[in-house]
DOKE-906194 format. One line per field, with one value per residue (C-alpha): residue number from 1; residue in three letters; x, y, z. Coordinates in Angstrom, 2 decimals, m for minus. Example, Ala and Ser with C-alpha at 12.3 -4.5 7.8 and 13.67 -1.06 7.14 Angstrom:
! DOKE-906194
nr 1:2
rest Ala:Ser
u 12.30:13.67
v m4.50:m1.06
w 7.80:7.14
! end
This chain:
! DOKE-906194
nr 1:2:3:4:5:6:7:8:9:10:11:12:13:14:15:16:17:18:19:20:21:22:23:24:25:26:27:28:29:30:31:32:33:34:35:36:37:38:39:40:41:42:43:44:45:46:47:48:49:50:51:52:53:54:55:56:57:58:59:60:61:62:63:64:65:66:67:68:69:70:71:72:73:74:75:76:77:78:79:80:81:82:83:84:85:86:87:88:89:90:91:92:93:94:95:96:97:98:99:100:101:102:103:104:105:106
rest Met:Val:Pro:Glu:Ser:Glu:Val:Tyr:Gly:Ala:Ala:Thr:Ser:Tyr:Thr:Glu:Leu:Arg:Val:Leu:Glu:Pro:Gly:Lys:His:Val:Leu:Arg:Val:Cys:Thr:Gly:Leu:Ser:Cys:Ser:Val:Asn:Gly:Gly:Asp:Glu:Leu:Ala:Ala:Thr:Val:Ala:Asp:Asp:Leu:Gln:Ile:Pro:Pro:Gly:Glu:Thr:Thr:Pro:Asp:Gly:Ser:Ile:Thr:Phe:Glu:Glu:Ser:Pro:Cys:Phe:Tyr:Ile:Cys:Ala:Leu:Gly:Pro:Thr:Val:Glu:Leu:Asp:Gly:Lys:Trp:Thr:Gly:Arg:Ala:Thr:Lys:Glu:Thr:Ile:Arg:Asp:Leu:Ile:Ser:Lys:Ala:Arg:Gly:Ser
u 0.39:m1.08:m2.62:m6.38:m5.89:m3.82:m6.43:m9.16:m7.03:m6.47:m10.12:m11.39:m8.89:m10.38:m13.89:m14.31:m13.81:m16.37:m16.40:m20.21:m22.57:m24.10:m27.77:m29.45:m28.26:m25.15:m25.32:m21.98:m21.35:m17.94:m16.87:m13.34:m12.02:m13.27:m16.70:m16.92:m16.39:m19.00:m21.68:m20.72:m21.04:m24.55:m25.46:m24.17:m26.27:m29.31:m28.80:m28.38:m31.56:m33.63:m32.54:m32.37:m28.99:m25.40:m22.69:m21.52:m24.95:m27.73:m31.42:m33.35:m35.08:m31.71:m32.50:m29.81:m26.33:m25.06:m21.33:m19.10:m15.95:m12.90:m12.58:m13.99:m11.20:m13.59:m13.16:m14.16:m17.70:m18.04:m20.05:m20.39:m22.49:m22.59:m25.53:m24.71:m21.61:m23.25:m21.74:m23.58:m21.64:m22.71:m25.24:m27.87:m30.30:m32.89:m30.46:m29.98:m33.70:m34.28:m31.58:m33.05:m36.50:m35.13:m33.36:m36.44:m38.63:m36.63
v 16.81:20.14:22.25:22.74:26.51:26.28:24.10:26.58:29.50:27.88:26.84:30.33:32.05:30.68:31.55:28.13:26.38:26.46:25.34:25.24:23.51:26.04:26.41:24.69:27.56:29.73:33.31:35.10:38.74:40.05:43.05:43.27:46.60:46.42:45.14:47.52:50.63:49.33:48.71:45.44:46.90:48.11:44.67:43.05:45.49:44.61:40.90:41.54:43.65:41.27:38.15:39.91:38.32:39.58:38.10:34.71:33.69:31.41:32.27:30.79:28.30:27.05:27.93:30.53:31.18:34.70:35.25:38.06:37.30:39.53:38.65:36.30:37.20:38.35:42.05:43.14:41.90:43.59:43.68:39.92:37.49:33.72:31.48:27.81:28.03:29.97:33.39:36.55:39.61:43.24:42.37:44.83:44.96:43.42:40.60:39.98:39.92:37.54:35.18:35.25:34.56:31.69:30.18:30.46:28.93:25.73
w m3.00:m4.08:m1.30:m1.53:m1.58:m4.78:m6.49:m5.51:m6.71:m10.10:m10.46:m9.73:m12.04:m15.25:m16.37:m17.96:m14.61:m11.80:m8.20:m8.08:m10.47:m12.89:m13.74:m16.67:m18.92:m18.65:m19.91:m20.06:m20.93:m21.97:m19.93:m21.29:m22.53:m26.11:m25.12:m22.18:m24.29:m26.73:m24.10:m22.40:m18.92:m19.69:m21.04:m17.86:m15.82:m17.94:m17.24:m13.51:m13.46:m15.56:m13.65:m10.27:m9.51:m9.55:m11.79:m10.58:m9.29:m10.48:m10.53:m7.58:m9.88:m11.16:m14.75:m15.59:m14.29:m15.09:m15.48:m16.65:m18.59:m18.95:m22.64:m25.27:m27.75:m30.48:m29.81:m33.30:m32.55:m29.16:m27.11:m27.09:m25.10:m24.89:m24.07:m23.64:m25.82:m28.66:m29.28:m30.26:m31.36:m31.43:m28.76:m27.56:m24.66:m26.98:m27.76:m24.04:m23.37:m26.30:m24.99:m21.47:m22.87:m24.96:m21.95:m19.77:m22.45:m22.77
! end
C-alpha cells in the first residue's frame, strides 16, 4: 500500500494533475526560463491582477482556474499561455485579456 503522503506528493508535482477540481476554464501561463525572460512573469502578474486571484486558485464564481507552469516545452514561442488545452505563443497582455474575456463569455 502506498502512503497517502506519497500519492499527494506525486499528484502535486505534475502540473497536469490536480487535487482540487478546476474551474470551468483553465488558464495556464508558462513561467519557465525562456518564457520568463520574454515576459512570462509579467503575463502571470497580469492574469493575477485581472482575475484578482493568485496562481493555483479559481475565481470565486468558478469560471477560471489560473495556473503557472514551469515549462510548456515550446520555448521558441515564449511567452506561451494555454486556455483549455489550446496553446498561444508569443503572448502579450492583450492576448491574456482576450483569453480571459473569451473564457468569461462562454
